[in-house]
Short mmCIF file of the C-alpha atoms (twelve columns), coordinates in Angstrom:
data_MODEL
# 
_entry.id   MODEL 
# 
loop_
_atom_site.group_PDB 
_atom_site.id 
_atom_site.type_symbol 
_atom_site.label_atom_id 
_atom_site.label_alt_id 
_atom_site.label_comp_id 
_atom_site.label_asym_id 
_atom_site.label_seq_id 
_atom_site.Cartn_x 
_atom_site.Cartn_y 
_atom_site.Cartn_z 
_atom_site.pdbx_PDB_model_num 
ATOM 1  C CA . UNK A 1  195.747 61.473 -11.313 1 
ATOM 2  C CA . UNK A 2  193.334 63.536 -14.568 1 
ATOM 3  C CA . UNK A 3  195.358 61.908 -17.017 1 
ATOM 4  C CA . UNK A 4  195.194 57.984 -15.773 1 
ATOM 5  C CA . UNK A 5  191.228 58.677 -15.607 1 
ATOM 6  C CA . UNK A 6  191.102 59.923 -19.232 1 
ATOM 7  C CA . UNK A 7  192.959 57.068 -20.680 1 
ATOM 8  C CA . UNK A 8  191.051 54.778 -18.459 1 
ATOM 9  C CA . UNK A 9  187.940 56.009 -20.206 1 
ATOM 10 C CA . UNK A 10 189.448 55.774 -23.656 1 
ATOM 11 C CA . UNK A 11 189.461 51.741 -22.790 1 
ATOM 12 C CA . UNK A 12 185.967 51.041 -23.249 1 
ATOM 13 C CA . UNK A 13 185.784 53.533 -25.868 1 
ATOM 14 C CA . UNK A 14 188.599 51.873 -27.674 1 
ATOM 15 C CA . UNK A 15 186.716 48.120 -27.805 1 
ATOM 16 C CA . UNK A 16 184.065 49.734 -29.103 1 
ATOM 17 C CA . UNK A 17 185.414 51.766 -32.201 1 
ATOM 18 C CA . UNK A 18 187.229 48.170 -32.800 1 
ATOM 19 C CA . UNK A 19 183.482 46.686 -32.890 1 
ATOM 20 C CA . UNK A 20 182.392 49.323 -34.822 1 
ATOM 21 C CA . UNK A 21 184.927 49.209 -37.380 1 
ATOM 22 C CA . UNK A 22 184.880 45.493 -37.799 1 
ATOM 23 C CA . UNK A 23 181.038 46.009 -38.233 1 
ATOM 24 C CA . UNK A 24 181.265 48.462 -40.722 1 
ATOM 25 C CA . UNK A 25 183.896 46.876 -42.697 1 
ATOM 26 C CA . UNK A 26 182.137 44.162 -43.130 1 
ATOM 27 C CA . UNK A 27 179.337 45.820 -44.836 1 
ATOM 28 C CA . UNK A 28 181.251 48.424 -47.110 1 
ATOM 29 C CA . UNK A 29 184.191 46.480 -47.926 1 
ATOM 30 C CA . UNK A 30 182.192 43.909 -50.645 1 
ATOM 31 C CA . UNK A 31 181.455 47.190 -52.617 1 
ATOM 32 C CA . UNK A 32 185.161 47.740 -53.020 1 
ATOM 33 C CA . UNK A 33 185.884 43.605 -53.662 1 
ATOM 34 C CA . UNK A 34 186.962 43.006 -50.305 1 
ATOM 35 C CA . UNK A 35 186.404 40.281 -47.431 1 
ATOM 36 C CA . UNK A 36 184.965 40.504 -43.846 1 
ATOM 37 C CA . UNK A 37 188.034 41.554 -41.065 1 
ATOM 38 C CA . UNK A 38 188.741 39.872 -37.998 1 
ATOM 39 C CA . UNK A 39 188.281 41.435 -34.503 1 
ATOM 40 C CA . UNK A 40 192.005 41.478 -33.795 1 
ATOM 41 C CA . UNK A 41 192.054 43.092 -37.482 1 
ATOM 42 C CA . UNK A 42 189.903 45.997 -36.669 1 
ATOM 43 C CA . UNK A 43 191.572 46.490 -33.320 1 
ATOM 44 C CA . UNK A 44 195.090 47.220 -35.302 1 
ATOM 45 C CA . UNK A 45 193.256 49.729 -37.455 1 
ATOM 46 C CA . UNK A 46 191.767 51.331 -34.780 1 
ATOM 47 C CA . UNK A 47 194.772 51.805 -32.280 1 
ATOM 48 C CA . UNK A 48 196.756 52.753 -35.926 1 
ATOM 49 C CA . UNK A 49 193.961 55.360 -36.334 1 
ATOM 50 C CA . UNK A 50 194.430 56.627 -32.836 1 
ATOM 51 C CA . UNK A 51 197.967 57.101 -33.320 1 
ATOM 52 C CA . UNK A 52 197.314 59.133 -35.836 1 
ATOM 53 C CA . UNK A 53 194.792 61.271 -34.963 1 
ATOM 54 C CA . UNK A 54 195.511 62.075 -31.117 1 
ATOM 55 C CA . UNK A 55 198.598 63.779 -31.883 1 
ATOM 56 C CA . UNK A 56 196.507 66.279 -34.212 1 
ATOM 57 C CA . UNK A 57 193.442 66.152 -32.395 1 
ATOM 58 C CA . UNK A 58 195.898 67.900 -29.446 1 
ATOM 59 C CA . UNK A 59 197.417 70.457 -31.679 1 
ATOM 60 C CA . UNK A 60 193.968 71.120 -33.165 1 
ATOM 61 C CA . UNK A 61 192.814 71.978 -29.656 1 
ATOM 62 C CA . UNK A 62 195.836 73.946 -28.460 1 
ATOM 63 C CA . UNK A 63 195.233 76.308 -31.694 1 
ATOM 64 C CA . UNK A 64 199.069 75.807 -32.787 1 
ATOM 65 C CA . UNK A 65 197.975 75.498 -36.523 1 
ATOM 66 C CA . UNK A 66 195.463 78.250 -36.476 1 
ATOM 67 C CA . UNK A 67 197.617 81.328 -34.772 1 
ATOM 68 C CA . UNK A 68 200.222 81.460 -37.638 1 
ATOM 69 C CA . UNK A 69 197.760 82.914 -39.773 1 
# 
């Protein structure tokens, strides 16, 4: 049950992260010659980053990387 609550708590964070990604992209991208992105594209970028970062954060939290050295 605890895992379900953690996942349910992450859902609003995902939508907020997507919103912030969209807003910040619109501010930063013109400096690099890019245009704005839609909210759906911001969601795709956010979930892609979460899929990459979540396992790294979990491994770091368990301390696997630091015990070898």
